N, C-alpha and C positions, 0 to 999 in steps of 0.2 A: 351873403357870402356862400359860395358853393362848398360842397363837402371837400373837393380837391383843394380849394384855396384855404379852407380851414385847417386841413391836414398839413399842408405845407407850412402854414404859420405855426402850428403846434410843433412840427418837426424842427423848425428854425429855433424856437425857444428852448425846446428840449435839448438839442445839441449844444447850444450856447451855454445853458446852465450846467450841463454835465461837464463841459470843457472848463468852465470857470471854477468849478469846485475842486479841481485837481491842481496840485503843485508840481512843478518840474521834478522835484525830488521823489515824488510818489511814483513816477514812471521812469526813474533812472536817468533823468536829464539834469544838466547843470542849471542853476537858477539864472545865470546870465545877468546878475545885477538887478537894478530896479526895473520894475515893469509898470507900464501905464494902466494895464487892466489885470484883474485877478486871474489866476489859473493858467492854463496852457494857451499858447498862441495857436492860431489855425494851422500855421505851417508845421508846428510840432505834432498836432493831431494827424495831419496829412501824412507826415513822415512815419509816424507810428503805425498808421493804417495801411501804408504801402501805396498811396496814391499821390498825385500831384496837388500842389496847393490850389491851383485854379479850380480843379475838379471838386475838391472838398469844399472850397468857398462857395461854389455854385450850389452844392448840396445843402450847406448850412443856410444859404440865402433862400432856399425853397424853390430853386429853379426846377424845371421839368426835365430831369435827367434820369436815366435808368441806372439802377444799382443792383448788384448781384448779391445773393445770400452770403457768399463767401466774404465779400467786402463788408457786409453788415456785421458778420461775425468778427472780422478783424477790427472793425470800428468799436464793437462792444468790448473787446479785450483792451483796446487802446484807452477807452474811456472808463475802464474798470466797472462796467455795468453789472449789476446783479441779475438774477434770472428774470425777475419781474420787469426790470428796466430794459433788458434785451428783448423781451416779448413786445414791450411797448414800442421800441424802436422799429421792429419789424412791422408792426401794425401801422405805424405812421408812414414808413417808407415803402412798404410792400402791400399794405392793406390785407395782410394775412399773418398768422402766427408762424414762427420759425419751426423747423424740424428740431425737436428737442434732442440734446445729446443723451445717448442711452447709458445711464449709469448701471452697471451690473452688480454693484454691491453697496450696501450702506447699512447703518444701524437702524433697528426698529425702535421707534419712539416708545418711552415707558407707558404712555397712555394707551397705546395699541396693545401692549402686553397685558395691561389691566383689562382691557376690553375682551381679549381672547379668554382670559380666565373667567370673566363674568358670563361669557357666552356658553360655557360648559353647561349641559353635557354635549352641546353641539361641537363637532370637530371643526377646528379652525387652524389655518396656517397662513403665513405671509410669504409671498413670492416677490422677487424682483424681475427685471426683464430677462435675465438669463435663466429664470426659474430655479434659482437657488432657494431652498427653503430656509428662510432667515429666522423664523420662529414658529412654534406650534404648541398646541395644548395637548394634554394627555389623551383625550378622545381621538385627536388626529393621529397621534402616534400609534394608538391601538388599531386604527384603520389602515395606515400606510406603512408602519414600521420605520419611521424616520430615525429612531435612535439606533437602528442597526447599521447606520451609515455614519462615518465620521463627519463632524461639522463641516469641514472643508470639502467634503464629497457628497453632501446632502443636496442633490439636485433632482428635482421631480422628473425632468425629461430623461435624465440618465437612468433613474430608477425605473421609469416606465418601460424602457427598452432593454434593460440589462438585469433587472432584479426578478428572478423567477417567482418569488413569493408574491410580489405585487402583480405580476402577470396572472397568477392563479387567483388572486383576490378579485380582479376585475372581470365581471361577467362580460362575454363578448369582447375580449381584449382587442381583437383586430379592429372592430368598429370604433371602440373607444380610443385606441391609439391614433387612428386616422383623425378623429375629431380633435384630440388634444394636440396633435402635431400641427394641425392647421391653425389652432389658436396660438401656439408658440410662434408660428411664422409671422403673425401680426406683431408680436412683441419684438421679434428679431429685426423687423424692418426699422425699428427705432434705434437699433444699436449695431448696425452692420459694420461700423468702424471699430467696435470694441474687440480687442484682441482676445479677451476671455470668452466671449460668446462665439467667436470664430473658432477658437480651439475646441469648445464643447461640440460644435457641429462636426468639425473634422474628426474628432475622436469617436463620436457616435457613428459616423459613417464607416469607420474601421471596425468598431465593436459590434454593430448590429446591422445585418443585411436588411431587416425590415425597416429600420430607420433610413438607411441609404436609399432604398426603393421609394419610401414615402416622401423623403425630402426632395427627390428628383422630380416628383409630380407637381410641386409648387401649388398644392391645393390650399385654398383659403375658404373656410366656411364661416357661418354665423358664429357669434360669440359662444364659447363652450360653457353652457349652463343649462339647467333643466333637471333631469333625473338620471341617476346612475345606479346600476345594480352591482352589489358587492357580495362575495361569498364570505359569510361569517359563521364559524362554528357549524359547518355543514348545512347552512340554510342561506337562501338568497334574500338579502335585505336591500330595499330600495331607499335611496337617499335623494333628497332635493339638494342641489348645489348651485351656488352663485358666487360671484366675486365682486368686490367693491374697491374702488380706488381710494386709498387712505392717504396717499401723498403723491400728487401728480408730478411735482418737480423731481422727486427721486424715484418715480415709477414703482411705487410699492402698492401691492394689491392684497387684500384680505380675502381669502377663500373660505367659505362656510359650507359644511355638509350637515344637513339635518335629516334624521331618519323620518320617513313618512309614517303616518299612523295607520 
């Protein structure tokens, strides 16, 4: 059996089993009395997904038809797929992962908070796609002054372009700002439909001429990691910094700064 034939067979089984596990009541439909088969009927899934019965039947039968990402998203919602099941559907139907929805806020898991504490004296903080600073340890606060900003306004990109103290702290601020802005643009690409991230960009263009100019260039560089010089107590201190994904589904990233010896 070829890969294409195997994928179609798996898609058929996957769609059928996801359909059969749902009751009409779970999707807001009347039960309609006794049913010969469990779960939803094909015509019900087709209606919930916004397509015709024949077209959906062909898809579930594994026929060679084209499907759009928007339809697969509609189908995922109709079948109440979770994030892992949605990715599986895209792999079966498109042979590639979907573009993940960009969540711009979420809670930091307790284990990550414990890890940040254990990593002291290294400075660590957690960012989401919008670059909101969701959590940080004391060394990170000493470096970046996070506590000087209210929790709802503690955004690293906003601080980078509007906080004079952070500007003074970063050696060669102009070069660092360009690198960090290009790094943010990669995250922005995952969340362009999020109103909160759009508002951040719009407000920064009004508040900072440097941001407005840099944003218009659409620069995208390599991942922002390596070494960074900061002004501390009248001396220049070099830090190695890197970031690690700690929750891919919720787009959480742990950033670590370690002073070089």
